[in-house]
Each structure stands twice: as C-alpha cells, then as structure tokens.
C-alpha positions as CSV (number, residue, x, y, z in Angstrom):
1,Y,-143.1,80.4,135.9
2,A,-145.5,78.1,134.1
3,R,-144.3,75.1,136.0
4,L,-144.7,76.9,139.3
5,Y,-148.3,77.7,138.4
6,Q,-149.0,74.2,137.2
7,N,-148.0,73.0,140.6
8,D,-150.0,75.8,142.3
9,I,-147.0,77.2,144.0
10,S,-147.0,80.8,142.6
11,L,-148.3,82.8,139.7
12,N,-146.0,85.4,138.2
13,L,-147.0,87.1,134.9
14,K,-144.3,89.8,135.0
15,N,-142.6,90.3,131.6
16,G,-140.2,93.1,130.9
17,A,-140.8,93.3,127.2
18,F,-144.5,93.2,127.6
19,K,-144.4,95.8,130.3
20,K,-142.5,98.2,128.1
21,R,-144.9,97.8,125.2
22,L,-147.9,98.1,127.5
23,N,-146.9,101.2,129.2
24,Q,-145.9,102.8,125.9
25,L,-149.3,102.0,124.5
26,L,-151.1,103.5,127.6
27,N,-148.9,106.6,127.6
28,D,-149.6,107.2,123.9
29,F,-153.3,106.4,124.0
30,Q,-154.1,107.9,127.4
31,P,-157.3,105.9,128.1
32,D,-159.7,107.1,130.8
33,V,-160.3,103.5,131.8
34,V,-159.1,100.0,130.8
35,H,-161.8,97.3,130.7
36,C,-160.3,93.8,130.9
37,H,-162.4,90.9,129.8
38,F,-161.5,87.7,131.7
39,A,-159.8,87.9,135.1
40,F,-156.8,85.8,134.3
41,E,-155.9,88.0,131.3
42,A,-156.4,91.1,133.5
43,L,-153.7,89.7,135.8
44,T,-151.2,89.9,132.9
45,L,-151.9,93.6,132.6
46,L,-152.0,94.2,136.4
47,D,-148.7,92.4,136.9
48,N,-147.1,94.7,134.4
49,Y,-148.7,98.0,135.1
50,D,-148.1,100.2,138.2
51,G,-150.0,103.4,137.0
52,K,-153.2,104.9,138.3
53,I,-155.5,104.5,135.3
54,P,-158.7,102.8,136.5
55,I,-158.7,99.1,135.6
56,V,-162.0,97.2,135.4
57,V,-161.7,93.4,135.8
58,H,-164.7,91.7,134.1
59,F,-165.4,88.3,135.7
60,H,-166.7,85.6,133.3
61,G,-165.5,82.4,131.9
62,Y,-162.7,80.3,133.4
63,G,-161.3,83.2,135.5
64,A,-164.4,83.0,137.6
65,S,-164.7,79.2,137.6
66,K,-161.8,76.8,136.7
67,C,-159.1,79.1,138.0
68,L,-160.7,79.3,141.4
69,K,-159.3,75.8,142.1
70,R,-155.8,77.3,142.3
71,K,-154.6,79.0,145.5
72,S,-151.8,80.8,143.6
73,Y,-154.4,82.4,141.3
74,I,-156.5,83.5,144.3
75,R,-153.5,85.0,146.1
76,K,-152.4,86.9,143.0
77,L,-155.8,88.2,142.2
78,N,-156.4,89.3,145.8
79,S,-153.1,91.2,145.8
80,H,-154.3,93.3,142.8
81,L,-157.9,93.7,143.9
82,K,-156.5,95.7,146.9
83,R,-155.4,98.4,144.6
84,S,-157.5,101.6,144.7
85,N,-157.7,101.9,140.9
86,V,-158.9,98.3,140.4
87,F,-162.7,97.7,140.0
88,T,-164.8,94.6,139.2
89,I,-167.8,93.5,137.1
90,C,-169.7,90.3,137.7
91,V,-172.4,88.9,135.4
92,S,-174.7,87.8,138.3
93,E,-175.1,88.0,142.0
94,Y,-174.5,84.2,142.1
95,M,-171.1,84.8,140.6
96,E,-170.3,87.5,143.1
97,N,-171.2,85.2,146.0
98,N,-169.3,82.3,144.5
99,L,-166.2,84.4,144.1
100,R,-166.4,85.4,147.8
101,M,-167.0,81.8,148.9
102,N,-163.8,80.9,147.1
103,G,-161.7,83.5,148.8
104,I,-161.8,86.4,146.3
105,N,-161.8,89.6,148.2
106,I,-163.8,91.8,145.9
107,R,-165.2,95.2,146.8
108,K,-168.8,95.7,145.9
109,P,-168.8,94.9,142.1
110,L,-171.0,96.2,139.4
111,I,-173.5,93.5,138.4
112,L,-173.8,93.5,134.6
113,Y,-176.2,90.8,133.4
114,Y,-175.8,89.1,130.1
115,G,-179.2,89.9,128.7
116,I,-181.4,88.2,126.2
117,N,-184.0,90.2,124.3
118,I,-187.0,88.3,125.5
119,N,-189.3,90.3,123.2
120,Y,-187.3,88.9,120.2
121,F,-186.7,85.3,121.4
122,K,-190.2,84.3,122.2
123,S,-191.5,80.8,122.3
124,Q,-193.5,80.3,119.2
125,I,-196.1,77.7,118.3
126,V,-195.6,77.1,114.6
127,P,-196.6,74.2,112.3
128,T,-194.1,71.5,112.4
129,K,-191.8,71.8,109.4
130,N,-189.4,68.9,110.2
131,D,-190.3,65.3,109.6
132,K,-187.6,64.4,112.2
133,F,-187.4,65.0,115.9
134,T,-184.6,67.6,116.1
135,F,-182.0,68.4,118.7
136,L,-180.4,71.8,118.3
137,Q,-177.2,73.2,119.8
138,V,-176.4,76.9,119.2
139,S,-172.8,77.6,119.9
140,T,-169.4,77.9,118.2
141,L,-167.5,74.8,117.2
142,V,-164.8,75.1,119.8
143,N,-163.7,72.4,122.3
144,K,-164.9,74.2,125.4
145,K,-168.5,74.1,124.1
146,G,-168.5,70.4,124.6
147,I,-169.4,69.5,121.0
148,D,-167.8,66.0,121.4
149,I,-169.9,65.4,124.5
150,T,-173.1,66.4,122.5
151,L,-172.1,64.0,119.7
152,R,-171.5,61.2,122.2
153,A,-174.8,61.8,124.0
154,F,-176.7,61.9,120.7
155,S,-175.1,58.6,119.7
156,E,-176.1,57.0,123.0
157,F,-179.7,58.3,122.5
158,L,-180.0,56.8,119.1
159,K,-179.1,53.3,120.3
160,G,-182.1,51.0,119.8
161,K,-184.0,53.6,117.8
162,N,-184.8,54.2,114.2
163,A,-182.0,56.8,113.6
164,S,-183.7,58.2,110.5
165,N,-186.4,59.7,112.7
166,Y,-183.9,62.0,114.5
167,Q,-181.4,64.7,113.7
168,L,-178.9,66.9,115.5
169,I,-178.2,70.4,114.2
170,L,-175.0,72.1,115.3
171,T,-174.3,75.7,114.5
172,G,-170.8,77.2,114.3
173,D,-168.2,78.7,112.0
174,N,-166.3,76.5,109.6
175,N,-163.3,76.7,111.8
176,P,-160.4,74.2,111.8
177,E,-162.2,72.0,114.3
178,L,-165.1,71.4,112.0
179,E,-163.4,68.5,110.1
180,Y,-162.5,66.9,113.4
181,Y,-166.2,66.9,114.5
182,K,-167.3,65.6,111.2
183,S,-164.8,62.8,111.4
184,F,-165.9,62.1,115.0
185,A,-169.6,61.9,113.9
186,S,-168.6,59.4,111.2
187,E,-166.6,57.4,113.7
188,L,-169.8,57.2,115.9
189,K,-171.8,56.3,112.8
190,I,-174.2,59.2,113.2
191,N,-172.9,61.4,110.4
192,N,-176.2,61.0,108.4
193,Q,-178.1,62.3,111.4
194,V,-175.9,65.3,112.2
195,V,-176.2,68.6,110.3
196,F,-173.3,71.1,110.6
197,Y,-175.3,74.3,109.8
198,G,-172.4,76.8,109.8
199,R,-172.5,80.3,111.3
200,A,-176.0,81.4,112.3
201,N,-177.0,85.0,112.8
202,R,-179.7,86.1,115.2
203,T,-182.5,85.8,112.6
204,Q,-181.3,82.3,111.6
205,V,-181.0,81.2,115.2
206,L,-184.6,82.3,115.8
207,D,-185.8,80.3,112.7
208,L,-183.9,77.2,113.8
209,M,-185.4,77.4,117.3
210,S,-188.9,78.0,116.0
211,N,-188.7,75.1,113.6
C-alpha cells in the first residue's frame, strides 16, 4: 500500500486489526462526535469506520498543503467527504479556497481561525536591554520548523560582519534534535552567536519579543 501511495497510484488505509480496535473503542465510549485533527490522519479513521457518528475533519498542516500534490490523496479524501456524517473545519477562507482549487469537494466548512490574543501580544516600546542585535525564532525544535534553514540564513547574514554584535535566539524543548542543531551551529561556526533558550511559555515569549 505504501509503495502504491508513493507512486501516487492509490491510497488505501484499511487495516483489519485497527478497524476492530477502533470500532470497539467507539462502541464502548459512544462519542457524540469525533474531531479529527489533520486530514490525512482522518482518512485512517474514515477508511476503517462505516458507522454514522459525525466525523469532523480539521484541515491544517500537511493534509491541507503538501498532500494536495497527490491525486490519490485527493481521490480518497473526496470519496469520504461525500458521506453525510463527515464535516469539515478550515482555519481560514484562504485555505477553503485553496482546497477547492486543488480539487477537494468540501461542503461549506466551518471557518475556525487560529487566534492570537492581540490585547496580550502588543508591540511594546521598551528600553533596549540587549547589547546585541537579536533575531528571535519562536517554535519547537523539530525539522518541519526549518531550524536548519534559519541557522544557515543567520550564518550567511554574519559573513563580513562583526559576529559579536549579533545573536540568534531559538526557543524549543530540549528534544532529541537539540544536540543535532547545536552541532550544526558549531559546524557553521556560529555557535557563540546562537542561544538555545529551551521551552518558553506565553509570558516568556512576550518578554523575549519585547526585549
């Protein structure tokens, strides 16, 4: 099945063992609705569930972007979106329009924006606390956040400059990829200018951005 999908021939996520466990769980729990984050993962459920419980497919991430390049994904998704108990959420009208342009036959979705508390995250003019010009990236330290690209870009920026006048702060948990990025910064010879801050809560993010 994986090879067929890799070659964009077909997408089949049916799995007898998973179907049995899934249906047992749903029968025991009796949910009123099942909310599936990420469309591709929703297909795993939909390929193995034939019941009538309302299923909400929440589009965001690669299921609403990268996967759209595969015709087999679009065919499979459209086959399930025809079901009367399947509903959709998009995070913006732009996403809704983009899905339609790429051949996804969604009924009118609920638009549920990813909001930011603009009363909390306000631009603030504060006395400069840093003696260095600072770049800040707030994210997790996972590959899809492009940390390696940020490090390369910062390295390119520093060429021909007095590196001691600049710093790059990266937030993110001390996950297994941290050591790789530290090593990569050393390889680029920018490790003295890169600060791995660690996990930052909302208050700490505000402080970092303000400073």
